[in-house]
Kinemage of the C-alpha trace (Angstrom):
@kinemage 1
@onewidth
@group {chain A} dominant
@subgroup {mainchain}
@vectorlist {calphas} color= white
{ca met a 1} P -0.184 -0.110 0.056
{ca asp a 2} L 1.746 3.403 -1.350
{ca leu a 3} L -0.550 5.566 1.421
{ca val a 4} L -2.622 4.932 4.191
{ca ser a 5} L -4.251 7.987 5.779
{ca leu a 6} L -5.840 8.037 9.478
{ca gly a 7} L -8.264 10.781 11.127
{ca glu a 8} L -11.750 12.307 10.212
{ca leu a 9} L -13.607 10.948 7.678
{ca leu a 10} L -17.313 13.244 7.983
{ca ile a 11} L -19.442 15.289 5.924
{ca asp a 12} L -18.895 19.094 5.233
{ca leu a 13} L -22.589 20.941 5.165
{ca phe a 14} L -21.013 23.420 2.518
{ca pro a 15} L -22.959 26.917 2.223
{ca ala a 16} L -26.065 27.819 -0.475
{ca glu a 17} L -24.331 31.616 -0.179
{ca thr a 18} L -20.734 32.315 0.235
{ca gly a 19} L -20.146 35.814 1.930
{ca lys a 20} L -22.209 35.154 4.831
{ca arg a 21} L -21.592 33.651 8.351
{ca leu a 22} L -22.580 30.493 9.676
{ca val a 23} L -25.491 32.110 11.212
{ca glu a 24} L -26.537 33.971 8.195
{ca val a 25} L -26.286 30.670 5.974
{ca ser a 26} L -30.195 29.813 5.005
{ca ala a 27} L -28.915 26.179 3.388
{ca phe a 28} L -26.433 23.969 3.724
{ca thr a 29} L -25.297 21.126 0.586
{ca pro a 30} L -23.435 17.809 2.295
{ca lys a 31} L -20.634 17.050 1.126
{ca pro a 32} L -17.811 13.898 2.113
{ca gly a 33} L -14.625 14.900 3.618
{ca gly a 34} L -12.238 15.170 6.530
{ca ala a 35} L -8.828 16.400 5.881
{ca pro a 36} L -6.936 12.574 6.154
{ca ala a 37} L -9.831 11.348 3.642
{ca asn a 38} L -9.336 13.946 1.273
{ca val a 39} L -5.375 12.976 1.518
{ca ala a 40} L -6.094 9.751 0.811
{ca val a 41} L -8.355 10.531 -2.291
{ca ala a 42} L -6.603 12.672 -3.846
{ca ala a 43} L -3.436 10.531 -3.725
{ca ala a 44} L -5.685 7.451 -5.131
{ca arg a 45} L -7.273 9.994 -8.247
{ca leu a 46} L -2.983 10.643 -8.994
{ca gly a 47} L -2.348 6.955 -8.837
{ca ala a 48} L -1.541 5.724 -5.907
{ca ser a 49} L -2.962 3.165 -4.078
{ca ala a 50} L -4.355 4.023 -0.549
{ca ala a 51} L -6.352 3.342 1.940
{ca phe a 52} L -8.249 4.783 4.969
{ca val a 53} L -8.174 4.187 8.711
{ca gly a 54} L -10.912 5.797 10.913
{ca lys a 55} L -14.172 5.292 12.202
{ca val a 56} L -18.121 6.596 11.164
{ca gly a 57} L -20.944 6.175 13.182
{ca ala a 58} L -23.875 3.359 11.907
{ca asp a 59} L -25.365 5.721 10.065
{ca phe a 60} L -26.614 7.223 6.656
{ca phe a 61} L -24.165 9.398 6.492
{ca gly a 62} L -21.040 6.530 7.439
{ca glu a 63} L -22.261 4.101 4.993
{ca his a 64} L -22.302 7.387 2.209
{ca leu a 65} L -18.941 8.343 3.048
{ca arg a 66} L -17.546 4.381 2.867
{ca ala a 67} L -19.383 4.306 -0.649
{ca val a 68} L -17.468 7.333 -1.241
{ca leu a 69} L -13.975 6.287 -0.517
{ca glu a 70} L -14.438 2.571 -2.162
{ca arg a 71} L -15.939 4.443 -5.118
{ca glu a 72} L -12.844 6.508 -5.403
{ca lys a 73} L -10.434 2.743 -4.901
{ca val a 74} L -9.325 3.712 -1.435
{ca asp a 75} L -9.202 0.649 0.783
{ca thr a 76} L -11.638 0.718 3.430
{ca arg a 77} L -9.977 -2.029 5.089
{ca gly a 78} L -9.251 0.241 7.947
{ca leu a 79} L -12.863 2.040 8.757
{ca met a 80} L -14.623 1.088 11.618
{ca val a 81} L -17.821 1.594 12.087
{ca asp a 82} L -19.584 2.943 16.317
{ca thr a 83} L -22.874 2.314 17.077
{ca asp a 84} L -23.450 4.752 19.464
{ca ala a 85} L -21.750 7.845 18.412
{ca arg a 86} L -22.852 9.674 14.752
{ca thr a 87} L -21.123 10.153 11.580
{ca thr a 88} L -19.026 13.732 12.381
{ca leu a 89} L -20.858 17.162 10.796
{ca ala a 90} L -18.890 19.772 10.119
{ca phe a 91} L -20.713 23.185 9.002
{ca ile a 92} L -19.074 25.924 6.881
{ca ala a 93} L -18.827 28.824 6.325
{ca gln a 94} L -17.130 31.582 3.530
{ca pro a 95} L -17.374 34.752 4.300
{ca asp a 96} L -14.601 37.294 3.319
{ca his a 97} L -13.426 34.494 1.641
{ca asp a 98} L -12.296 32.691 4.388
{ca asn a 99} L -13.679 29.598 5.780
{ca glu a 100} L -15.610 29.409 9.492
{ca tyr a 101} L -16.205 25.709 10.814
{ca ile a 102} L -18.486 24.898 13.444
{ca phe a 103} L -17.914 20.640 14.144
{ca tyr a 104} L -20.824 18.626 15.603
{ca arg a 105} L -18.540 16.093 17.427
{ca asn a 106} L -19.830 15.735 21.657
{ca pro a 107} L -18.633 13.242 20.856
{ca gly a 108} L -18.571 12.242 17.011
{ca ala a 109} L -17.214 8.750 15.678
{ca asp a 110} L -13.940 10.009 14.535
{ca gln a 111} L -12.865 10.560 18.343
{ca leu a 112} L -13.573 6.877 19.560
{ca leu a 113} L -11.189 4.715 17.112
{ca arg a 114} L -9.334 2.489 19.323
{ca pro a 115} L -6.002 1.432 19.096
{ca asp a 116} L -7.201 -2.188 19.334
{ca glu a 117} L -8.867 -1.496 16.413
{ca leu a 118} L -6.169 -0.429 14.224
{ca asn a 119} L -5.782 -2.812 11.007
{ca arg a 120} L -1.780 -3.794 11.994
{ca ala a 121} L -1.566 -5.446 8.365
{ca leu a 122} L -2.416 -2.809 6.647
{ca leu a 123} L -0.604 -0.467 8.612
{ca ser a 124} L 2.696 -2.654 8.055
{ca ser a 125} L 2.324 -2.853 4.545
{ca ala a 126} L 2.490 1.584 4.165
{ca arg a 127} L 4.959 3.326 2.401
{ca ala a 128} L 3.977 6.239 4.121
{ca leu a 129} L 1.343 7.188 6.758
{ca his a 130} L -0.414 10.441 6.957
{ca val a 131} L -2.216 11.899 9.836
{ca gly a 132} L -3.476 15.026 11.379
{ca ser a 133} L -3.663 16.664 14.536
{ca ile a 134} L -7.732 16.345 14.892
{ca ser a 135} L -6.948 12.881 15.628
{ca leu a 136} L -5.437 14.182 18.785
{ca thr a 137} L -7.736 16.013 20.184
{ca asp a 138} L -9.345 13.323 22.548
{ca glu a 139} L -8.983 9.730 23.858
{ca pro a 140} L -9.335 6.752 22.195
{ca ala a 141} L -8.166 8.719 18.647
{ca arg a 142} L -4.814 10.043 20.560
{ca ser a 143} L -3.761 7.192 21.533
{ca ala a 144} L -4.521 5.027 17.894
{ca thr a 145} L -2.629 8.157 15.969
{ca phe a 146} L 0.361 7.818 18.232
{ca glu a 147} L 0.521 3.624 17.836
{ca ala a 148} L -0.414 3.814 14.181
{ca val a 149} L 2.891 6.139 13.637
{ca arg a 150} L 4.680 3.681 15.850
{ca ile a 151} L 3.675 0.875 13.587
{ca val a 152} L 4.865 2.328 10.318
{ca arg a 153} L 8.158 3.781 11.909
{ca glu a 154} L 9.361 0.285 13.142
{ca arg a 155} L 8.867 -0.505 9.108
{ca asn a 156} L 10.474 2.171 8.488
{ca ala a 157} L 7.775 3.771 6.152
{ca leu a 158} L 7.309 8.003 5.728
{ca val a 159} L 5.383 9.612 8.468
{ca ser a 160} L 3.554 12.752 6.798
{ca phe a 161} L 2.015 15.252 9.752
{ca asp a 162} L -0.482 18.143 8.914
{ca val a 163} L -0.971 19.975 11.965
{ca asn a 164} L -4.325 21.302 10.263
{ca tyr a 165} L -5.251 23.673 13.653
{ca arg a 166} L -8.986 23.773 14.326
{ca pro a 167} L -9.118 26.078 17.394
{ca ala a 168} L -12.564 25.073 18.085
{ca leu a 169} L -11.539 22.113 18.729
{ca trp a 170} L -8.722 21.930 21.262
{ca arg a 171} L -9.393 22.970 25.151
{ca ser a 172} L -6.864 25.119 25.027
{ca pro a 173} L -3.971 26.378 22.481
{ca arg a 174} L -1.549 24.966 25.057
{ca ser a 175} L -3.219 21.542 25.187
{ca ala a 176} L -2.955 21.531 21.223
{ca leu a 177} L 0.601 22.426 21.411
{ca thr a 178} L 1.117 19.605 23.544
{ca gln a 179} L 0.026 16.914 21.529
{ca ile a 180} L 1.554 18.494 18.361
{ca asn a 181} L 4.746 18.730 19.459
{ca ala a 182} L 4.877 15.202 20.906
{ca leu a 183} L 4.157 13.914 17.742
{ca leu a 184} L 6.276 16.251 15.595
{ca pro a 185} L 9.396 14.591 16.231
{ca gln a 186} L 7.862 11.657 14.331
{ca ala a 187} L 7.087 12.957 11.409
{ca asp a 188} L 9.718 12.716 8.122
{ca leu a 189} L 7.260 15.833 6.468
{ca leu a 190} L 5.540 18.365 8.749
{ca lys a 191} L 2.939 20.626 6.746
{ca val a 192} L 1.863 23.642 8.506
{ca asn a 193} L 0.179 27.076 6.890
{ca glu a 194} L 1.590 30.457 8.407
{ca glu a 195} L -1.125 30.921 11.343
{ca glu a 196} L 0.194 27.281 12.368
{ca leu a 197} L 4.280 27.760 11.774
{ca glu a 198} L 3.410 30.857 14.053
{ca leu a 199} L 1.797 28.970 16.371
{ca leu a 200} L 4.217 26.366 16.874
{ca thr a 201} L 7.069 28.918 17.286
{ca asn a 202} L 6.137 32.386 17.730
{ca leu a 203} L 7.631 33.580 14.814
{ca thr a 204} L 5.910 35.221 11.979
{ca asp a 205} L 8.904 34.891 9.646
{ca ile a 206} L 8.570 31.230 7.763
{ca glu a 207} L 12.291 31.010 7.592
{ca lys a 208} L 13.505 31.228 10.700
{ca gly a 209} L 10.605 29.287 12.100
{ca ser a 210} L 10.653 26.724 9.565
{ca ala a 211} L 14.328 26.136 10.376
{ca leu a 212} L 13.348 26.075 14.119
{ca val a 213} L 10.718 23.411 13.549
{ca leu a 214} L 13.167 21.634 11.065
{ca ala a 215} L 15.699 20.994 14.195
{ca arg a 216} L 12.922 19.222 15.943
{ca gly a 217} L 13.063 15.942 13.824
{ca pro a 218} L 11.492 16.003 10.523
{ca lys a 219} L 13.620 15.962 7.242
{ca leu a 220} L 11.141 18.123 5.240
{ca ile a 221} L 9.020 21.247 6.517
{ca val a 222} L 6.484 22.644 3.844
{ca val a 223} L 4.902 26.199 4.578
{ca thr a 224} L 1.121 26.126 2.096
{ca leu a 225} L 1.144 30.249 1.136
{ca gly a 226} L -2.102 29.501 -0.071
{ca ala a 227} L -2.128 31.919 -3.177
{ca arg a 228} L 1.529 32.894 -2.857
{ca gly a 229} L 2.613 28.827 -3.443
{ca ser a 230} L 4.875 26.901 -0.726
{ca tyr a 231} L 7.808 27.456 1.108
{ca tyr a 232} L 9.830 24.263 2.030
{ca arg a 233} L 13.099 23.101 4.176
{ca thr a 234} L 15.374 20.343 4.694
{ca thr a 235} L 18.503 20.049 5.921
{ca ala a 236} L 20.263 20.768 3.118
{ca lys a 237} L 18.365 23.661 1.353
{ca ser a 238} L 15.075 25.663 1.407
{ca gly a 239} L 13.196 28.091 -1.164
{ca tyr a 240} L 9.767 29.248 -2.572
{ca ile a 241} L 7.940 27.398 -4.819
{ca pro a 242} L 5.504 30.371 -6.645
{ca gly a 243} L 1.741 29.411 -7.075
{ca phe a 244} L -0.376 29.020 -10.076
{ca lys a 245} L -2.715 32.087 -11.222
{ca val a 246} L -6.122 30.818 -11.722
{ca thr a 247} L -9.867 31.786 -10.676
{ca ala a 248} L -10.909 30.221 -7.190
{ca val a 249} L -14.244 29.724 -6.044
{ca asp a 250} L -13.432 27.787 -2.729
{ca ser a 251} L -10.546 26.847 -0.678
{ca thr a 252} L -11.593 24.085 1.125
{ca gly a 253} L -9.773 21.063 0.688
{ca cys a 254} L -6.693 22.804 -1.288
{ca gly a 255} L -4.397 21.940 1.329
{ca asp a 256} L -5.508 18.146 1.114
{ca ser a 257} L -5.085 18.312 -2.498
{ca phe a 258} L -1.426 19.735 -1.657
{ca thr a 259} L -0.683 16.840 0.538
{ca gly a 260} L -2.288 14.517 -1.383
{ca ala a 261} L -0.234 15.280 -4.617
{ca leu a 262} L 2.972 16.368 -2.675
{ca leu a 263} L 3.001 12.564 -0.982
{ca phe a 264} L 1.849 11.019 -4.188
{ca gln a 265} L 5.428 12.340 -5.314
{ca leu a 266} L 7.498 11.829 -2.415
{ca ile a 267} L 6.296 8.101 -2.341
{ca gly a 268} L 6.869 7.539 -6.339
{ca his a 269} L 10.599 8.782 -5.792
{ca gly a 270} L 11.498 8.348 -2.407
{ca met a 271} L 12.847 10.645 0.511
{ca asn a 272} L 16.539 9.711 -0.517
{ca asn a 273} L 16.466 11.555 -3.830
{ca leu a 274} L 14.250 14.840 -1.521
{ca asp a 275} L 16.925 17.103 -2.571
{ca ser a 276} L 17.290 17.144 -6.217
{ca arg a 277} L 13.770 16.464 -6.843
{ca ile a 278} L 11.918 18.251 -3.788
{ca glu a 279} L 10.884 21.606 -6.215
{ca gln a 280} L 9.309 19.300 -8.765
{ca ala a 281} L 7.331 18.013 -6.390
{ca leu a 282} L 6.008 21.041 -4.843
{ca glu a 283} L 5.149 22.425 -8.404
{ca phe a 284} L 3.270 19.319 -8.961
{ca ala a 285} L 1.542 19.706 -5.514
{ca asn a 286} L 1.177 23.944 -5.982
{ca ala a 287} L -0.622 22.664 -9.723
{ca ala a 288} L -3.163 20.289 -7.953
{ca gly a 289} L -4.191 22.600 -5.233
{ca ala a 290} L -4.521 25.578 -7.602
{ca ile a 291} L -6.875 22.988 -9.829
{ca thr a 292} L -9.176 22.487 -6.770
{ca ala a 293} L -9.572 25.945 -5.443
{ca thr a 294} L -11.709 26.366 -8.793
{ca arg a 295} L -14.041 23.858 -7.790
{ca arg a 296} L -16.540 23.982 -5.323
{ca gly a 297} L -15.827 20.928 -2.029
{ca ala a 298} L -13.565 18.772 -1.040
{ca ile a 299} L -13.496 15.418 -2.209
{ca pro a 300} L -15.565 16.504 -5.420
{ca ala a 301} L -13.118 18.831 -6.720
{ca leu a 302} L -9.522 16.459 -6.223
{ca pro a 303} L -7.843 16.489 -9.845
{ca thr a 304} L -6.269 13.392 -11.362
{ca ala a 305} L -2.967 12.833 -12.575
{ca arg a 306} L -4.270 13.470 -16.193
{ca glu a 307} L -5.596 16.739 -15.145
{ca val a 308} L -2.502 18.270 -13.460
{ca ala a 309} L -0.158 17.276 -16.076
{ca asp a 310} L -2.683 19.032 -18.023
{ca phe a 311} L -2.922 22.051 -15.953
{ca leu a 312} L 1.055 22.205 -15.876
{ca arg a 313} L 1.554 22.007 -19.544
{ca glu a 314} L -0.881 24.934 -20.214
{ca ala a 315} L -0.231 27.132 -16.535
{ca leu a 316} L 2.257 29.934 -16.501
{ca pro a 317} L 3.305 30.721 -12.829
{ca gly a 318} L 1.515 33.636 -11.344
{ca ile a 319} L 1.557 35.734 -8.086
{ca gly a 320} L -1.885 34.902 -6.957
{ca leu a 321} L -5.483 33.550 -7.302
{ca glu a 322} L -8.038 35.904 -8.746
{ca ser a 323} L -11.431 34.995 -6.989
{ca asp a 324} L -15.325 35.494 -8.897
{ca glu a 325} L -16.615 36.597 -6.438
């Protein structure tokens, strides 16, 4: 298995109207989502063999999400069902081109994945494991996440960690930092945005902040910069990779598309050749994220390998995204 992604699989409820806060939205449309699940689908659409490990409720939404993953050719042997908790829902609003979230998980099924429920054979077969911080917010999913990381590291598989900080899901920033910092040294790839890098380092300077985080253990730090592209740092080199100019309609899932595409490149070419290929890999990932921004929804917006290849042939690097609003 090229990639196993572990964490939340949920229903994103998208607003019928953009430019409004949650309390102002009159209707929502359900779409499949959850950052780790999005990453698994993103990699699968590009041609990787991918699996998902997590938990949904014994309800219509859980059945629908399993069907979506299977339709996308994502292995669901690691997807468990909880008979007591409902599938997690996330309501999304998009005021001023920035997403606003409310999660319905009190608890949600994704929080209840136990270490003993992990498909250890599946994890042991993985070339890479991807996790995010949302599965670290509560037990028993937190322990399941750390156990999954332990299993794959025993096999020298790549560990990818997306900080994906959602303040509303944590008791405090301090509790979030405690868990994120505990997992950070176990990661080969750490993906953050600018705000998350500042959370980890108390620095707004990307170059200084990324150097500080790299010293904590990861081999590669990637900072996503939205319309401006991305920044990377390894022990040997660092640099900015410009974004692509597109007409953006929805930022949801762009970071997950980027991460899935980057992992697709890293798995295919190996971490040993990282410094010689990192710019090309990030250009590919930037393109995948840019394509996703031109469509609404998360999983429905993720591109195929052919779409990314066609985009790269035709697009010129730009300095930002144009909005259709």
